[in-house]
N, C-alpha and C positions, 0 to 999 in steps of 0.2 A: 516380495513384489510390493511396490508402493501402492498406496490406496489413492484413488482419484477423489479429489475433494470438490472439483468443479469442472464442467466440460462446456466448451463452445462448439456448436455444430452449425455450420453454414451461416455464421453470423454476418449480417449485413447492416450497414447504417448509411442512410443517404438523406440529403436535405434538398428541398426545392430551391432552385437558384436560376434566376433569369429565364423562367419558363421551362427549365430542364431539371435534371437530378444531378446533384453533386455527390458522388459515391465516396464515402470516407472509409468504410469497412466493406470488404468484398469476400464473402463466403469464407470466413475465418473458422478454422477447425483446429482445436488443440485441447489438451487436458492439463489441469493443474493438479499437482500431487501433494498430499499431506506431508508436512514437514519440510517442504522445499522453500528456498529463498529464490523466487523466480523474478527475473528482471526483464522488462520489455524495453528495447532500445530501437532507435530508428531516427531518420532525419526529421527535421521540423516539418510538420504537416503530414507526416506519414500515417497518423491515426492512433498514436500511442495512448494518449489520454482518453480519446473517444472509446477505445477498446476497454480501458480500465473502467470507465463509467458504465459501459454496457454490461460488463461482466459483474459489476457490483450491484446492478439494479438501480443506480442513481440516474441512469438514462436508459430509455427503452431502445432496443435494436429495431430496425425496420423489418427484418426477417431473420429466421434462424432460431436457434435455441441456446439458452444458457441453463444447463442442468445442475441443480444443487439439491442434494438430498432427494433425488428422484422427481423434483419439480422444476418446471420451466419458468425462470424469472421473467422471460419476455411476455408471458401471458398472465403472470401473477397479479392479483389485485393490488392497488396502491396501499391499502391498509396492511396487507400481508407482507408486502415489500418493506414497508416502514418498520414493521416489527422485526423482520429478518435483519435489516441493517442495524437495528439496535441491539439485537441479542447475539447474532452469529458473525457479523462483520464489524471490523474496526477500520477507521479511516484517518489518514494523515495527509495533509496537504502542504504545498509550498507556503501558502499563507495560512497561518495557524488557526484563524477563526476562533480565537479564544473570546469569551464573554468579557468585555472590558471592565465591567463594574463588579466582577467576581474575583476573589483571590485565586491563586493557582490551585490551592487545595480545593476550593469550591468548584472550579472548572473541571477538575478531575472527578470529584465525587458526585456531581449532579447526575451524570448518566447512570451511575450505579444506583442512586436512589430511584430513578425513573424505571429501572429494570424490574424492581419489586421481587427479584428472586433471592435477594439477600436482605437481612435485617439491617437497620441503621447502623448498629454496632459493627456488623460485618463489613459494610461499605466503608465505614471510617477506618477500620483496620486495614482493609485492602488498599485504600487511598494512601495511608501512611506507609505501607509496604512499598508501593510504587514510587512515592515521593523519595524515599530513601534510595531505591534502586536507580532512579533517574538523577540522583545527586542534587536535588533542589530543596532539601530540608531547610536550608537557611533562608529561603525566600518563599516558602509555601504560603505565608500570609500576605505576600505582596500582590498588587494588581499586575496584570500583564504589562502595562506601560512602565512599570517600575523595574523590570528585569530585562536581561539581554535577549537577543533573538534566539540564541542557543537554548537559554533557559525556557523561553516560550515554547520552542519546539519539543524540548524534553517533556514539558507539561502536556503538550498535545499528544505525544506518544503515550504517556500514562493514561490520559483520557481515552485514547483509542483502545487500550487493552484492559480498562477497568472491568469490563464484563466478560473477560477471558474469551475473546472472539475465536471462532474456528479459523477465520481467514482475515489477515490484515492487509488492507489496500493502502498503498503509499504513492502519491502523485508528486514527483519531484520534491521529496521532503527536505533535500539539502539545497534547493535552488536559491534560497534567499540567505544562506549562511556563509560566513567566512570559513577559511580552511580549518581552523581549530575547532569551531563548532560543528562543522561538517564531520570531522573525524569522530567527535564525541557522539553525535547522533548515529553515525554508521556503526560505531562500537555497540551502542545500545540495541540497535536493530539486529546486529549479528548475534549478540547475547540472547535476545529473545528467540531468534531462530534456533540457536543451539539448545535452548530449553524446550524446543518443539513447536514454536509458533510458525505457522504457515504464513508466508509473506508474498505478495505480488506488488512489485514496485516498478513504476515508470520513471526513467531517468535518462538524461543526456550526458551525465557526469561519469567519466570512466572510473573515478575513485569509488563511486557508489556501485557501479556495475561489478567491480572486483569482489564485492561481498556476496555475490550470487552463487547459488549452486546450479543454476540454470539460467541462461540468457536466451531470450527469443528476439529475433530481429524482424521488425515490421517494415514493409515497403509498399507504398501505394495501397494501403489498407489490407494487406495480407501478411501472414507469417512466412518468411522466405528462408530463414536460417535458425539454427539452434545449436547452442554450445552447452555441454554439461561439464560442471566443475566439481571438485571435492569441496567439502566445507572449508571456509576461509581460515587461514592461519597467517598472522602478521609476518612471521618469519619467511613465508613463501610469497609475499606480495610482489616482489620484483619479477620473479619468474612467472607469476600469475598474470601480471600486467603485460609482459611480453606475449604470452599466449593469447590473451584477450585482444590485445592490439592487432596481432596478426590475423585473428579471426574477423575482427571488425573491418580490417583492410580488405579482406576477401569479400566482405559484404558491401564494399565501396562506401563505408561510413565516413 
């Protein structure tokens, strides 16, 4: 039986708008499981990214609970949330948010040094290991402005996993990439998942969704559908695409 890594219970998020309330999330309930590659899909404005930010503690829900390690992120202090996001959670975004005046090596290593759970030599070794894994050894001393978008995103992935997070959050990580770079990034995320990394990714891209072992469909701020898939294999992509397309059609995507 799979271990639950994070749970949403009655999760709501609303904003004041023109004297009323604009409800983005409406009583969301679901569990995330250790080792899964979970993808959230839905139409534009359905609440995908809002849900990811609420689950990760980057934004507070209006009501409900997000339970991680027996604690509720919704009521957790800002200091404790910041520490949790640094030690247990990793983040990848559509825009890479790399520090422009630091090399790729430095962008990856800095969160490791800040964590203080590893010595400087251990952080350096871990950084070199990830640089090799991400295929950016030749450009590790370059600034972000001196490399391609795909290389920047691979650097961002390495930075996100430098502290070996329990859960990796990804918000449209291939949204700004061309087809070749998208494939490279998805291959890296798939390999990380095969090595045991739990991933929660928001995407509107079918190619990205095919890498999931579980797809959740959100509509009007709530989960209305779920599809479970076996681990991704490149040779099965065509049949997998047919299956996912049929399911998404049933969701009126």
